[in-house]
C-alpha positions in Angstrom: 0.7 -39.7 129.9 -1.9 -41.8 128.0 -2.9 -45.3 128.9 -1.8 -46.6 125.5 1.9 -46.2 125.1 2.5 -43.5 122.5 4.5 -43.9 119.3 7.7 -41.9 119.5 9.6 -40.2 116.6 13.0 -38.8 117.4 14.9 -36.4 115.1 18.5 -36.0 115.9 20.8 -33.7 114.0 24.6 -33.2 114.3 26.5 -30.2 115.5 23.6 -27.8 115.6 24.5 -24.7 117.7 21.9 -24.3 120.5 22.3 -20.6 120.7 20.5 -20.5 117.3 17.5 -22.1 119.1 16.6 -19.6 121.9 12.9 -20.5 121.5 12.8 -22.8 118.5 14.6 -21.8 115.4 15.8 -18.2 115.3 13.4 -16.0 113.3 15.8 -15.4 110.5 16.4 -19.1 109.8 14.5 -20.5 106.9 13.1 -23.6 108.7 9.3 -23.7 108.3 8.8 -27.3 109.3 10.9 -27.0 112.5 9.1 -23.7 113.3 5.8 -25.4 113.1 7.1 -28.2 115.3 8.4 -25.6 117.8 5.0 -23.9 118.0 3.5 -27.1 119.4 6.5 -28.2 121.5 7.9 -27.6 124.9 11.2 -25.9 124.1 14.2 -26.2 126.3 16.2 -23.0 125.7 19.2 -24.1 127.8 19.8 -27.7 126.9 23.4 -29.1 127.0 25.2 -32.1 125.6 26.7 -34.5 128.0 29.9 -34.3 125.9 30.7 -32.0 123.0 31.8 -34.7 120.5 29.8 -37.1 118.4 30.3 -40.6 119.8 30.5 -39.7 123.5 27.6 -37.3 123.2 25.4 -39.9 121.4 26.2 -42.7 123.8 25.2 -40.5 126.6 22.1 -39.4 124.9 21.0 -43.0 124.3 22.0 -44.3 127.8 21.5 -41.3 130.0 25.0 -41.9 131.4 28.1 -39.6 131.3 31.2 -40.7 129.4 33.0 -41.5 132.7 30.3 -44.2 133.2 29.9 -45.4 129.6 33.6 -45.5 128.8 32.8 -43.7 125.5 35.4 -41.0 126.0 36.1 -40.2 122.3 35.1 -41.1 118.7 36.9 -44.4 118.8 35.8 -45.7 122.2 33.6 -48.8 122.4 30.0 -48.4 123.5 29.6 -51.6 125.6 26.7 -53.8 124.7 25.7 -54.3 128.4 24.8 -50.6 128.9 21.0 -50.2 128.7 19.8 -47.5 126.2 16.4 -46.0 125.7 16.0 -48.5 122.8 16.6 -51.4 125.3 14.1 -50.0 127.8 11.4 -49.3 125.3 11.9 -52.6 123.5 11.7 -54.4 126.8 8.4 -52.6 127.4 6.9 -53.9 124.1 8.0 -51.3 121.6 9.4 -51.9 118.1 12.6 -49.8 117.9 14.2 -48.6 114.7 17.1 -46.4 113.7 17.6 -44.6 110.4 20.9 -42.8 110.3 23.9 -42.0 112.3 24.6 -42.9 116.0 28.4 -43.4 115.8 28.5 -46.7 117.6 32.0 -48.0 118.1 32.5 -51.7 118.6 30.9 -54.9 117.4 27.4 -54.1 118.7 25.9 -51.8 116.1 22.3 -52.0 117.4 22.3 -51.2 121.1 18.7 -52.1 121.5 17.4 -51.2 118.1 15.5 -54.1 116.6 16.1 -52.7 113.1 18.6 -50.4 111.6 17.9 -49.0 108.1 21.3 -47.5 107.1 24.9 -48.0 107.8 26.7 -45.3 109.8 28.6 -42.5 108.2 31.7 -43.0 110.5 33.9 -46.0 111.2 33.0 -48.5 113.9 36.6 -49.5 114.8 39.3 -48.1 117.1 41.3 -46.3 114.5 40.5 -42.8 115.7 41.8 -43.3 119.2 43.6 -40.3 120.7 46.8 -40.8 122.8 47.3 -38.9 126.1 50.9 -40.2 126.1 51.7 -37.9 123.2 50.4 -34.4 124.1 49.8 -32.2 121.1 50.0 -35.0 118.6 48.1 -34.4 115.4 46.9 -37.3 113.2 46.1 -35.6 109.9 44.1 -38.3 108.3 41.3 -38.1 110.8 41.8 -35.0 113.0 39.7 -31.9 112.1 41.6 -29.2 110.3 40.5 -25.8 109.0 39.9 -27.0 105.5 36.2 -27.2 106.1 36.3 -23.4 106.6 38.6 -22.5 103.7 36.7 -24.9 101.4 33.2 -23.7 102.2 30.8 -23.2 99.4 28.2 -24.7 97.0 27.9 -28.3 95.9 24.9 -30.3 94.7 26.2 -33.6 96.2 28.7 -34.5 98.9 29.5 -37.4 101.1 27.2 -36.0 103.8 24.3 -35.1 101.5 24.4 -38.5 100.0 24.1 -39.9 103.5 21.3 -37.7 104.7 19.3 -38.1 101.5 19.4 -41.9 102.3 18.5 -41.4 105.9 15.4 -39.4 105.0 14.4 -41.8 102.3 14.5 -44.9 104.5 12.8 -43.0 107.4 10.0 -41.9 105.2 9.5 -45.4 103.8 9.5 -46.8 107.4 6.8 -44.3 108.5 4.6 -45.5 105.6 5.3 -49.1 106.4 4.4 -48.6 110.1 1.0 -47.2 109.0 0.2 -50.5 107.3 -0.4 -52.0 110.7 1.5 -55.2 110.1 2.9 -55.0 113.6 0.6 -54.0 116.4 3.2 -52.8 118.9 3.9 -49.1 119.5 6.9 -47.9 117.8 10.0 -45.7 118.4 11.7 -44.5 115.3 15.0 -42.5 115.6 16.0 -40.5 112.5 19.5 -39.2 112.9 21.1 -36.9 110.3 24.8 -35.9 109.9 24.1 -32.2 108.9 24.7 -29.4 109.6 28.1 -30.9 110.6 31.0 -29.6 108.5 32.2 -29.6 105.8 30.4 -26.4 105.2 29.0 -27.3 101.8 25.4 -26.7 100.7 23.1 -27.1 97.7 22.5 -24.0 95.7 18.8 -23.8 96.5 19.5 -23.6 100.2 22.7 -21.4 99.8 20.6 -18.8 98.0 18.2 -18.5 100.9 20.9 -16.7 102.9 22.3 -14.3 100.3 21.2 -11.3 102.4 21.7 -12.9 105.8 22.7 -10.4 108.6 24.4 -13.2 110.6 27.3 -14.3 108.5 29.9 -13.0 111.0 30.0 -14.2 114.6 29.0 -11.8 117.4 32.3 -12.5 119.1 35.2 -12.1 116.7 38.5 -14.0 116.8 41.0 -13.5 119.5 44.8 -13.7 119.2 46.0 -17.2 120.0 47.9 -16.0 123.1 44.6 -14.5 124.5 42.8 -17.8 124.6 42.5 -20.2 127.5 44.8 -23.3 127.4 42.0 -25.7 126.2 41.0 -23.4 123.4 44.7 -23.2 122.3 44.8 -27.0 122.2 41.7 -27.0 120.0 43.4 -24.5 117.6 46.5 -26.7 117.5 44.4 -29.9 116.9 42.7 -28.0 114.0 46.1 -27.2 112.5 45.2 -23.5 112.4 48.7 -22.3 111.5 48.5 -24.0 108.1 45.5 -22.0 107.1 44.8 -18.3 106.5 41.2 -17.7 107.5 39.8 -14.6 105.7 36.5 -12.9 106.5 35.0 -14.3 103.3 35.8 -17.8 104.5 33.9 -17.1 107.7 31.0 -15.7 105.8 30.9 -18.6 103.4 31.2 -21.2 106.2 28.4 -19.8 108.2 26.2 -19.3 105.2 26.6 -22.9 104.2 25.9 -24.0 107.8 22.7 -22.0 107.9 21.8 -23.4 104.4 22.2 -26.9 105.7 19.8 -26.2 108.5 17.2 -25.4 105.8 18.2 -28.6 104.0 17.6 -30.5 107.2 14.3 -28.8 107.6 13.2 -30.1 104.2 14.4 -33.7 105.1 12.5 -33.6 108.4 9.5 -32.2 106.5 9.5 -35.2 104.2 9.3 -37.6 107.2 6.7 -35.4 109.0 4.6 -35.3 105.8 4.5 -39.1 105.7 3.5 -39.2 109.4 0.6 -36.7 108.8 -0.5 -38.3 105.5 -0.9 -41.7 107.2 -2.7 -40.1 110.2 -0.4 -41.6 112.8 0.2 -39.8 116.1 3.5 -39.7 117.8 5.5 -37.9 120.4 8.1 -36.0 118.5 11.5 -35.1 120.0 14.1 -32.9 118.3 17.7 -32.7 119.5 21.3 -32.3 118.5 24.3 -34.3 119.8 26.4 -31.1 120.3 26.9 -27.6 118.8 29.4 -25.8 116.6 31.4 -22.6 117.6 30.9 -21.3 114.0 33.9 -18.9 114.2 33.0 -17.3 117.6 36.3 -16.3 119.3 38.0 -17.8 116.2 36.9 -21.4 117.2 35.1 -23.8 115.0 33.5 -27.2 115.3 33.0 -28.5 118.9 35.3 -30.0 121.7 34.6 -27.0 123.9 32.4 -26.1 126.9 31.6 -22.7 125.5 27.9 -22.2 124.7 28.2 -22.6 120.9 29.7 -26.0 121.3 28.0 -27.4 124.4 24.5 -26.0 124.1 22.0 -27.8 121.9 18.3 -27.5 120.7 15.8 -29.7 122.5 12.1 -29.7 121.8 9.3 -32.2 122.8 5.8 -32.3 121.2 3.4 -34.7 122.9 -0.3 -35.1 123.1 -1.6 -33.3 126.2 1.6 -31.4 126.6 1.0 -27.7 126.3 3.6 -25.7 124.3 6.0 -23.8 126.5 9.5 -22.4 126.9 11.6 -23.8 129.7 14.7 -21.8 130.6 16.0 -24.0 133.4 19.2 -25.8 132.3 18.7 -29.4 131.2 20.8 -32.1 129.6 20.7 -34.7 126.8 21.3 -37.1 129.6 17.6 -36.4 130.5 16.3 -37.8 127.1 16.5 -41.5 128.0 14.5 -41.2 131.3 12.1 -38.8 129.6 11.4 -41.3 126.8 10.9 -44.1 129.4 8.6 -41.9 131.4 6.5 -41.2 128.2 6.4 -44.9 127.4 5.2 -45.9 130.8 8.4 -47.7 131.7 8.9 -48.3 135.5 11.2 -45.4 136.3 12.6 -47.2 139.4 14.2 -49.7 136.9 15.6 -46.9 134.8 17.0 -44.7 137.6 20.1 -46.9 138.4 21.2 -46.6 134.8 21.1 -42.9 134.2 22.7 -39.6 135.3 19.7 -37.7 134.0 16.1 -37.3 135.1 12.8 -37.3 133.3 11.8 -33.9 131.9 8.1 -34.7 131.8 7.4 -33.1 135.3 9.3 -30.0 134.2 7.6 -29.9 130.8 4.2 -30.2 132.3 4.9 -27.5 134.9 4.7 -29.9 137.9 8.3 -29.5 139.0 11.5 -27.7 138.4 14.8 -29.1 137.4 17.3 -27.8 139.9 20.1 -30.3 139.8 23.4 -29.1 138.1 23.9 -30.1 134.5 27.1 -32.1 134.1 29.3 -32.1 131.0 32.5 -34.0 130.3 35.2 -34.0 127.7 38.2 -36.4 127.3 38.9 -36.6 123.6 40.7 -34.8 120.7 42.5 -31.6 121.9 42.4 -32.7 125.5 45.4 -34.0 127.4 43.4 -34.7 130.6 39.7 -34.9 131.2 37.7 -31.7 131.5 34.5 -31.4 133.4 31.8 -28.7 133.7 28.7 -27.9 135.7 25.9 -25.6 134.6 24.1 -24.6 137.8 21.5 -21.9 137.7 23.1 -18.9 135.9 26.7 -20.2 136.5 29.0 -22.4 134.5 32.1 -23.8 136.2 34.8 -25.6 134.2 37.6 -27.6 135.8 40.6 -29.5 134.4 43.7 -30.7 136.3 45.9 -29.0 133.6 44.1 -25.6 133.4 43.0 -22.7 135.6 39.4 -22.9 136.7 36.7 -21.0 134.6 33.6 -19.5 136.1 31.1 -17.6 134.0 27.9 -15.8 134.9 25.8 -16.6 131.8 23.0 -14.1 132.6 25.4 -11.1 132.8 27.9 -12.5 130.3 26.2 -14.8 127.8 29.3 -14.7 125.5 31.6 -16.0 128.3 34.1 -13.2 127.9 34.9 -12.6 131.6 36.3 -15.5 133.7 35.3 -14.8 137.3 37.2 -17.7 138.8 40.0 -15.5 140.3 37.9 -12.5 141.3 37.6 -12.0 145.1 33.9 -11.2 144.9 33.1 -14.6 143.4 35.2 -17.0 145.6 32.1 -18.2 147.5 30.4 -19.2 144.3 33.6 -20.8 143.0 34.2 -22.8 146.2 30.6 -24.0 146.2 30.8 -25.2 142.6 34.2 -26.7 143.1 32.9 -28.7 146.0 30.0 -30.0 143.8 32.5 -30.8 141.1 34.9 -32.6 143.4 32.0 -34.6 144.9 31.0 -35.8 141.4 34.4 -36.3 139.8 37.8 -37.8 140.8 39.8 -36.3 138.0 42.9 -38.4 138.8 40.9 -41.6 138.5 39.1 -40.3 135.4 42.4 -39.6 133.7 43.8 -43.1 134.6 40.6 -44.7 133.1 40.9 -42.8 129.9 44.6 -43.6 129.5 44.0 -47.3 130.1 41.2 -47.4 127.6 43.3 -45.7 125.0 46.2 -48.1 125.5 44.0 -51.1 125.2 42.3 -49.9 122.1 45.6 -49.1 120.3 46.8 -52.7 120.9 43.5 -54.2 119.7 43.3 -52.0 116.6 46.8 -52.7 115.5 46.2 -56.4 115.9 42.9 -56.5 114.1 44.2 -54.6 111.0 46.8 -57.4 110.4 45.8 -60.4 108.4 42.2 -61.0 107.6 40.1 -57.9 108.3 36.4 -58.2 109.5 35.1 -54.7 110.0 32.3 -53.9 112.5 30.6 -51.4 110.3 26.9 -52.1 110.1 25.6 -53.8 106.9 21.9 -52.9 106.4 19.9 -56.0 105.8 17.5 -56.0 102.8 16.0 -59.3 101.8 15.3 -58.9 98.1 13.2 -62.1 98.2 10.8 -60.5 100.6 10.3 -57.2 98.8 7.6 -56.1 96.4 6.1 -59.2 94.6 7.6 -62.7 94.8 6.1 -66.1 93.8 5.7 -67.3 97.4 3.2 -64.4 98.0 -0.5 -64.1 97.1 -0.7 -61.1 94.9 -4.2 -60.2 96.1 -3.3 -60.3 99.7 0.0 -58.5 99.0 -1.6 -55.5 97.2 -4.3 -55.1 99.9 -1.9 -55.4 102.8 0.5 -52.8 101.4 -2.1 -50.2 100.7 -2.8 -47.4 103.2 -5.4 -46.2 103.7 -7.7 -49.0 102.5 -11.1 -48.5 101.1 -10.8 -44.9 100.0 
């Protein structure tokens, strides 16, 4: 770690399947900018989300705490303002902190330690998307995922999500240029968070055409019959309203093609920001991560909400001065990002430790230590009727839910998770060991009660706040027109000189 705190640039993407990132982007992906970044990064090939859904996963990424501690159980659960995030820790240590893009904060605090936020969010900040465990199997069509993203896959030159990510990249690039002007001497942490390659599976023609001859348009594990799925996967199918759609092979091919195309779209957007960083000769630690994955049709499943690898595994790469490029195969977590950033910034880790379920990856990345603690994952949102918990420990993955049979997978022998070993006599020792670790970490009965109480409170509050005058929590970006470009309280000579970078060339 350097004596001067480093600048930090974080790229976060949404729903990027970590199995496509075995050691940086797969060879066949058209992602030149991310491949260049991977070549100078420490690449964590077995990184996992803390929760395979947007808001819970992102709150955990920012705080280093599992959803059972943050209370962010689903996409409509409030992220409390008293929970420290990496933005709080870094800002307290003297950083300027800025967010361009999505973080799916729910509640009246839409900053969570960021000093500046450049865009609004793409999703609502209120409690309207609250699930209800009291109504098992209930579908709420206006906001629950359905399979229309798959049957509607194809080409478009603009969409709701493209419009958003174009804006995110524009503001991030402008911010990088502004940081270079040196008007603020503090080190900076800029988080740039995109919504792609999240469905709908719609891509611009220039990126779609890159995958015309792609050999990966069908999943390696084809769809199962509904009755052959585990109970949680069946709940996901039901939540996605699968019976209302007839998914043909062409739908699968088009969906995956658009998804891959949007990885290339993101690569261009990230390239725009990186180009600004390089052109202005600024150095920064760069971290690349996703909030969760996407099943992409494997087993017939789409989107997330599952502990299977496609949904729960994410890409994670760190490029830092003095950090040699390497591949790390030991399982790690997005919970580790917050303490890692604090470690990089020289924050007192004894002050961070009480507020995190993760650990700094810097000793692992530099080859000084191994990460041996189990990686924990939780899920308590759409398509669940009771909380689900998972441990990745060495080569094993152990999943537990009060409603379902246990699952135990050997990911070295069975990377596609096709053989559940939980009931096999030869593996009862492993199952009992992992169950003991799981029970020591989680009281599922209490977890369930906490989720139900939160849901009930939020439903009352949401219904009340939507009656009468409505004052939404959605973030309104602040742009003071009177302080932009040239105005008559400014000296034109000073203005033009201060806005130029580099000067004197």
